[in-house]
N, C-alpha and C positions, 0 to 999 in steps of 0.2 A: 765206489758206489755201494749205498747198502741195498739190502735185498728187499724189495717191496711185495706187497700183497697182491698176487697177480688177478683177484677178485675185485680191485678198486675200479672206479670208473675215474674218467679223466676230470681235472680240476673244472669248475664252473668257468672259469676265465682263463685266457692265455697266462701263462706262467713262466718265470726265469728262474730257474732253480739248477741243480748240479747235471740233473738227467740232460735238461736242453742244452744246457751249456757245454758238455762234454759230446752232445751231438753235432751240435753247431760247429765247435772247432774241428772235430773230425773231419765234417762235410768239407770245411774251407780247407783244411791241409790237403784233402784228397784232390779237390778240385784245382788246386794249386800245381800239385804233383802232376796230374793230368795236362794241364793246360801251360805250364810254366814251370818246368821240374826246377830248372836252374836260377830261379827267381823266389825261391823258398825264404820267409823271413823280409821281402821285400814288401812294406805297406802299400804301395800301391796294386801289387799283384794280388795281397790280401783284400783289398777294397775291391778287386774286380770279382774276387770269389764270392764275398759277400754279397754285393750287388747283384751278381748271377743268380746266387739262391733266394734272394728277395724277389727278383724277378720271376722265377719259375715258380716260388708259392703264390704269388698273384696271378699268375695265368691260369694255377689250378684251383684258385679259389670257387670261380661259378660252377664249376663241375662236380666240387666237393659238397657245395651247398644243395645243389639238386640231387645230389646222393642223399644228403642229410633230409632233405623234403622227401624223395622217395621211401626214406625208412622212416617216416613220420614224427620227424623231429618236428616242435614248434619253431616259429619264426621268433619266437621269444628267447629260445635256447642257442639258437643259431647266431643273433644278434650278440649275445652274452659273449659267446666265443669270439665274434669279431670284433667285439670292445665298441660297440655302437648300437643307437636307439634300433627297436624292433622296426619302426618305420623306415629307417635309412637303410638295413638289410632287404627289408622288402624292396624298396624301390630299385636298389642296386641289381638284385639277383633274382626278381621272382621271374623275368623272361625266360632265364634257363631253364628255375625250376617249374615253369607252364609246359615247358618240353620234354616234359619227365622222361626217364629212360631207366631201365632195370640199371642197378650200380653194376651188375655184372657184364653189362655189354661193353664191348670192345668201344674205345674211342676211334 
């Protein structure tokens, strides 16, 4: 991967590029090694690892959205990252964002 400017901000929307592909491939491989080391290369084992990562990401979204609101990011910016309309983001996550906590508080 090429060196990137450390001062850059994140893209406005979710992006599939060589960075995310590399990290995702590594995560799938590591999870496969941890859970089923004798089944590397097996498609169902890879599917399990991928879906486990998807489920983990979905479970963490409400907490990260609340953190984004705590850091005073707008619902528009949050919705853009989620790939949904502003109102959809608010309806889905406003309850968690109302019960705001400091992003540094332990879960």
